[in-house]
Structure formats: structure tokens, C-alpha cells
C-alpha positions as a Markdown table, in Angstrom:
| # | Residue | x | y | z |
|---|---|---|---|---|
| 1 | Unk | 7.8 | -31.3 | -72.8 |
| 2 | Unk | 4.6 | -30.6 | -74.7 |
| 3 | Unk | 6.5 | -28.0 | -76.6 |
| 4 | Unk | 9.1 | -30.6 | -77.7 |
| 5 | Unk | 6.3 | -33.1 | -78.7 |
| 6 | Unk | 4.4 | -30.4 | -80.8 |
| 7 | Unk | 7.9 | -29.6 | -82.6 |
| 8 | Unk | 8.3 | -33.2 | -83.4 |
| 9 | Unk | 5.0 | -33.5 | -84.9 |
| 10 | Unk | 5.5 | -30.3 | -86.9 |
| 11 | Unk | 8.7 | -31.8 | -88.3 |
| 12 | Unk | 6.9 | -34.9 | -89.7 |
| 13 | Unk | 7.4 | -34.8 | -93.6 |
| 14 | Unk | 4.5 | -33.8 | -95.6 |
| 15 | Unk | 4.8 | -37.1 | -97.6 |
| 16 | Unk | 3.7 | -38.9 | -94.6 |
| 17 | Unk | 0.6 | -36.8 | -94.4 |
| 18 | Unk | 0.0 | -37.3 | -98.0 |
| 19 | Unk | 0.5 | -41.1 | -97.9 |
| 20 | Unk | -1.7 | -41.7 | -95.0 |
| 21 | Unk | -4.5 | -43.7 | -96.2 |
| 22 | Unk | -8.0 | -42.5 | -95.7 |
| 23 | Unk | -7.0 | -39.2 | -94.6 |
| 24 | Unk | -9.4 | -37.5 | -96.8 |
| 25 | Unk | -11.9 | -40.1 | -96.5 |
| 26 | Unk | -12.5 | -39.8 | -92.8 |
| 27 | Unk | -13.7 | -36.2 | -92.2 |
| 28 | Unk | -15.7 | -37.6 | -89.2 |
| 29 | Unk | -12.8 | -39.2 | -87.4 |
| 30 | Unk | -12.7 | -39.0 | -83.6 |
| 31 | Unk | -10.3 | -36.1 | -82.5 |
| 32 | Unk | -9.8 | -37.7 | -79.2 |
| 33 | Unk | -8.1 | -40.6 | -80.8 |
| 34 | Unk | -5.3 | -38.4 | -82.3 |
| 35 | Unk | -4.9 | -36.6 | -78.7 |
| 36 | Unk | -4.7 | -40.1 | -77.0 |
| 37 | Unk | -2.2 | -41.2 | -79.5 |
| 38 | Unk | -0.1 | -38.2 | -79.1 |
| 39 | Unk | -0.3 | -38.4 | -75.3 |
| 40 | Unk | 0.9 | -42.1 | -75.5 |
| 41 | Unk | 3.7 | -41.1 | -77.9 |
| 42 | Unk | 4.8 | -38.2 | -75.5 |
| 43 | Unk | 4.5 | -40.5 | -72.4 |
| 44 | Unk | 6.5 | -43.2 | -74.1 |
| 45 | Unk | 9.2 | -40.8 | -75.0 |
| 46 | Unk | 9.5 | -38.8 | -71.8 |
| 47 | Unk | 8.4 | -41.6 | -69.4 |
| 48 | Unk | 11.5 | -40.9 | -67.1 |
| 49 | Unk | 10.6 | -37.1 | -66.3 |
| 50 | Unk | 10.2 | -36.1 | -62.5 |
| 51 | Unk | 8.9 | -33.2 | -60.7 |
| 52 | Unk | 10.8 | -30.1 | -61.9 |
| 53 | Unk | 12.0 | -29.0 | -58.3 |
| 54 | Unk | 13.6 | -32.3 | -58.1 |
| 55 | Unk | 14.9 | -32.4 | -61.5 |
| 56 | Unk | 18.8 | -32.3 | -61.4 |
| 57 | Unk | 18.7 | -30.3 | -64.5 |
| 58 | Unk | 17.0 | -27.4 | -62.7 |
| 59 | Unk | 19.2 | -27.5 | -59.6 |
| 60 | Unk | 21.6 | -24.7 | -60.9 |
| 61 | Unk | 18.9 | -22.2 | -61.7 |
| 62 | Unk | 17.1 | -23.1 | -58.3 |
| 63 | Unk | 20.5 | -22.6 | -56.3 |
| 64 | Unk | 20.9 | -19.3 | -58.1 |
| 65 | Unk | 17.4 | -18.1 | -57.3 |
| 66 | Unk | 17.8 | -19.4 | -53.8 |
| 67 | Unk | 21.1 | -17.4 | -53.3 |
| 68 | Unk | 19.5 | -14.3 | -54.8 |
| 69 | Unk | 16.4 | -14.7 | -52.6 |
| 70 | Unk | 18.5 | -15.3 | -49.4 |
| 71 | Unk | 20.7 | -12.3 | -50.1 |
| 72 | Unk | 17.8 | -10.0 | -50.8 |
| 73 | Unk | 16.0 | -11.3 | -47.6 |
| 74 | Unk | 19.2 | -11.0 | -45.7 |
| 75 | Unk | 19.8 | -7.4 | -46.7 |
| 76 | Unk | 16.2 | -6.5 | -46.1 |
| 77 | Unk | 16.3 | -8.0 | -42.7 |
| 78 | Unk | 19.8 | -6.5 | -41.7 |
| 79 | Unk | 19.0 | -3.0 | -43.3 |
| 80 | Unk | 15.3 | -2.5 | -42.3 |
| 81 | Unk | 13.8 | -5.0 | -40.1 |
| 82 | Unk | 16.6 | -5.7 | -37.6 |
| 83 | Unk | 17.4 | -2.1 | -36.9 |
| 84 | Unk | 13.8 | -1.5 | -36.3 |
| 85 | Unk | 13.4 | -4.4 | -34.0 |
| 86 | Unk | 16.6 | -3.5 | -32.1 |
| 87 | Unk | 15.4 | 0.1 | -31.8 |
| 88 | Unk | 12.0 | -1.1 | -30.3 |
| 89 | Unk | 13.8 | -3.5 | -28.0 |
| 90 | Unk | 16.1 | -0.8 | -26.8 |
| 91 | Unk | 13.2 | 1.6 | -26.4 |
| 92 | Unk | 11.3 | -0.8 | -24.4 |
| 93 | Unk | 14.5 | -1.5 | -22.2 |
| 94 | Unk | 14.9 | 2.0 | -21.6 |
| 95 | Unk | 11.2 | 2.6 | -20.7 |
| 96 | Unk | 11.5 | -0.5 | -18.3 |
| 97 | Unk | 14.7 | 0.7 | -16.8 |
| 98 | Unk | 13.0 | 4.2 | -16.2 |
| 99 | Unk | 10.0 | 2.4 | -14.7 |
| 100 | Unk | 12.2 | 0.3 | -12.5 |
| 101 | Unk | 14.3 | 3.4 | -11.4 |
| 102 | Unk | 11.1 | 5.3 | -10.7 |
| 103 | Unk | 9.7 | 2.5 | -8.6 |
| 104 | Unk | 12.8 | 2.1 | -6.6 |
| 105 | Unk | 12.8 | 5.9 | -6.0 |
| 106 | Unk | 9.2 | 5.6 | -4.8 |
| 107 | Unk | 10.0 | 2.7 | -2.6 |
| 108 | Unk | 12.9 | 4.6 | -1.0 |
| 109 | Unk | 10.6 | 7.7 | -0.6 |
| 110 | Unk | 8.0 | 5.4 | 1.0 |
| 111 | Unk | 10.5 | 4.0 | 3.3 |
| 112 | Unk | 11.9 | 7.3 | 4.3 |
| 113 | Unk | 8.3 | 8.5 | 4.8 |
| 114 | Unk | 7.5 | 5.5 | 7.1 |
| 115 | Unk | 10.7 | 5.9 | 9.1 |
| 116 | Unk | 10.0 | 9.7 | 9.6 |
| 117 | Unk | 6.4 | 8.8 | 10.7 |
| 118 | Unk | 7.6 | 6.2 | 13.2 |
| 119 | Unk | 10.2 | 8.6 | 14.5 |
| 120 | Unk | 7.7 | 11.3 | 14.9 |
| 121 | Unk | 5.0 | 8.8 | 16.6 |
| 122 | Unk | 7.8 | 7.7 | 19.0 |
| 123 | Unk | 8.6 | 11.4 | 19.7 |
| 124 | Unk | 4.9 | 12.4 | 20.3 |
| 125 | Unk | 4.6 | 9.4 | 22.6 |
| 126 | Unk | 7.5 | 10.1 | 24.6 |
| 127 | Unk | 6.4 | 13.8 | 24.9 |
| 128 | Unk | 2.9 | 12.8 | 25.7 |
| 129 | Unk | 4.4 | 10.6 | 28.4 |
| 130 | Unk | 6.5 | 13.4 | 29.7 |
| 131 | Unk | 3.6 | 15.8 | 29.8 |
| 132 | Unk | 1.4 | 13.3 | 31.6 |
| 133 | Unk | 4.1 | 12.8 | 34.2 |
| 134 | Unk | 4.6 | 16.5 | 34.7 |
| 135 | Unk | 0.8 | 17.1 | 34.9 |
| 136 | Unk | 0.5 | 14.3 | 37.3 |
| 137 | Unk | 3.4 | 15.5 | 39.7 |
| 138 | Unk | 2.1 | 19.1 | 39.4 |
| 139 | Unk | -1.5 | 18.0 | 40.4 |
| 140 | Unk | 0.0 | 15.9 | 43.3 |
| 141 | Unk | 2.2 | 18.9 | 44.3 |
| 142 | Unk | -0.9 | 21.3 | 44.2 |
| 143 | Unk | -3.0 | 18.8 | 46.1 |
| 144 | Unk | -0.3 | 18.2 | 48.8 |
| 145 | Unk | 0.1 | 22.1 | 49.1 |
| 146 | Unk | -3.7 | 22.6 | 49.3 |
| 147 | Unk | -3.8 | 19.7 | 51.8 |
| 148 | Unk | -1.2 | 21.2 | 53.8 |
| 149 | Unk | -2.7 | 24.7 | 53.7 |
| 150 | Unk | -6.2 | 23.2 | 54.8 |
| 151 | Unk | -4.5 | 21.3 | 57.6 |
| 152 | Unk | -2.7 | 24.3 | 58.7 |
| 153 | Unk | -5.8 | 26.4 | 58.6 |
| 154 | Unk | -7.8 | 23.9 | 60.5 |
| 155 | Unk | -4.9 | 23.4 | 63.1 |
| 156 | Unk | -4.9 | 27.2 | 63.4 |
| 157 | Unk | -8.6 | 27.4 | 63.8 |
| 158 | Unk | -8.6 | 24.5 | 66.4 |
| 159 | Unk | -5.7 | 26.2 | 68.4 |
| 160 | Unk | -7.7 | 29.3 | 68.3 |
| 161 | Unk | -10.8 | 27.7 | 69.4 |
| 162 | Unk | -9.1 | 25.9 | 72.1 |
| 163 | Unk | -7.5 | 29.1 | 73.2 |
| 164 | Unk | -10.9 | 30.7 | 73.3 |
| 165 | Unk | -12.3 | 27.8 | 75.2 |
| 166 | Unk | -9.5 | 28.0 | 77.7 |
| 167 | Unk | -9.9 | 31.7 | 78.1 |
| 168 | Unk | -13.7 | 31.3 | 78.5 |
| 169 | Unk | -13.3 | 28.4 | 80.9 |
| 170 | Unk | -10.7 | 30.6 | 82.9 |
| 171 | Unk | -13.1 | 33.6 | 82.9 |
| 172 | Unk | -16.0 | 31.1 | 83.8 |
| 173 | Unk | -14.1 | 29.6 | 86.7 |
| 174 | Unk | -13.1 | 33.3 | 87.8 |
| 175 | Unk | -16.9 | 34.3 | 88.1 |
| 176 | Unk | -18.1 | 31.0 | 89.5 |
| 177 | Unk | -17.8 | 32.3 | 93.1 |
| 178 | Unk | -19.5 | 35.5 | 92.2 |
| 179 | Unk | -22.3 | 33.6 | 90.3 |
| 180 | Unk | -22.7 | 31.2 | 93.1 |
| 181 | Unk | -22.7 | 33.9 | 95.7 |
| 182 | Unk | -25.4 | 35.9 | 93.7 |
| 183 | Unk | -27.5 | 32.8 | 93.2 |
| 184 | Unk | -27.3 | 31.7 | 96.8 |
| 185 | Unk | -28.1 | 35.3 | 98.1 |
| 186 | Unk | -31.3 | 35.4 | 95.8 |
| 187 | Unk | -32.3 | 31.9 | 96.9 |
| 188 | Unk | -31.7 | 32.8 | 100.6 |
| 189 | Unk | -33.5 | 36.3 | 100.3 |
| 190 | Unk | -36.5 | 34.7 | 98.7 |
| 191 | Unk | -36.7 | 32.1 | 101.5 |
| 192 | Unk | -35.8 | 34.0 | 104.6 |
| 193 | Unk | -35.4 | 37.7 | 103.6 |
| 194 | Unk | -32.6 | 40.0 | 102.9 |
| 195 | Unk | -29.0 | 38.5 | 103.9 |
| 196 | Unk | -25.7 | 40.2 | 103.6 |
| 197 | Unk | -23.5 | 39.5 | 100.6 |
| 198 | Unk | -20.6 | 38.9 | 102.7 |
| 199 | Unk | -22.3 | 36.2 | 104.8 |
| 200 | Unk | -23.5 | 34.5 | 101.7 |
| 201 | Unk | -19.8 | 34.7 | 100.1 |
| 202 | Unk | -18.6 | 33.2 | 103.3 |
| 203 | Unk | -21.0 | 30.5 | 103.3 |
| 204 | Unk | -20.0 | 29.7 | 99.7 |
| 205 | Unk | -16.6 | 29.7 | 100.3 |
| 206 | Unk | -17.1 | 27.4 | 103.4 |
| 207 | Unk | -19.0 | 25.1 | 101.1 |
| 208 | Unk | -16.2 | 24.9 | 98.5 |
| 209 | Unk | -13.9 | 23.8 | 101.1 |
């Protein structure tokens, strides 16, 4: 717009410049007055102008550049950016799937280890219980056998002692008459003098009756 105003000013005939009164007599005229006049002239001539992006006269060029920019951006995104983003997403998805698979495998291994541990623990408890029962039964059998042996030994010794006592008693009863006769003979001999053994034996036998 400023270019058009400048061109119009340049097209003014030279006669108007020559005929302007006082053109040479006013060397010290205020330059801002010409600028202000030019601005007013330009504003009066183009007072209906709008902001260029909203000017209908520029719509075709704007649409053209918009289409070119959109196409270039679309090609850039579809050929470079989107494949890279898709590759990154696929790579991350593969990593996540691998991590999930590894975690699931670890979980399965952990479950299997726990099941094996519980089975081994149950088997160990059962084995320990069986060993304890066997040990208790063996100890009880051993104690019973030893008690039976001790009781049998004591019974044998008691029987033997009773037999010896019976034999001793029998032998003692067998010699009682002789002992009594010898004792009586000794006592009587000390009291009255010598006495025959037959008379003393007869007296003892008579006393037993």
C-alpha cells in the first residue's frame, strides 16, 4: 500500500511541482507536514484495507501455502516420524511382553518350588513320625524284654534261694536231734558227770514226744 502511494506521488506532473507557489521560497518548511499529508492521503484512499491474513484477496495464496505445508508435514510425519514412533512402540511392546513372560515363568517356577518344598516337608514329617513310632515301639519292646529277663532272673534266684533254704531247713531238722542230744549230754555231764549218749538220746526223744 505504501508502494502504491509512492508511485502515485511519483506520477504527479512536473507542472504541478513548478506551479506550487512558494516552493522555492520555503526552504525551511516543516517536513512532518508533508509526511502527515501523505499519510492522510493514503489513509483516505485505502481506508477500507484489512489485516492481510483476513483479506479475501490473499485467500488463494494462503490456501496454496496451507496445502503445501500440510502435504509436506503429512509426508514428513508418515515417512519419518510415524514409522519411528511405531517402531518405538513395537519395541516397547516386545520388551513388555518379554518381561511379562519372564515374570510368569518366574511365578510358575516359584509355585513349583513351593509345591516341591511342601511335599518334601510333608514327606519329612511323615518319615520323622514313622521313625519316632518305630523307635518308641523298639524301646518299649527292649524294655519289656529286659524286664522279662530281669523278672525271670529274679524268679530263678528266688526259687534257687527257696530251694537252698528248704534244703538247709531239711538238713537242719535232720540234725536237730543230734544237736539236742549233744547239747543235753554236755549240759548233763557238766552237772552230774559223764552220762551215756544212748540215755541222753532216749531222754531227748522222750521229751519230743
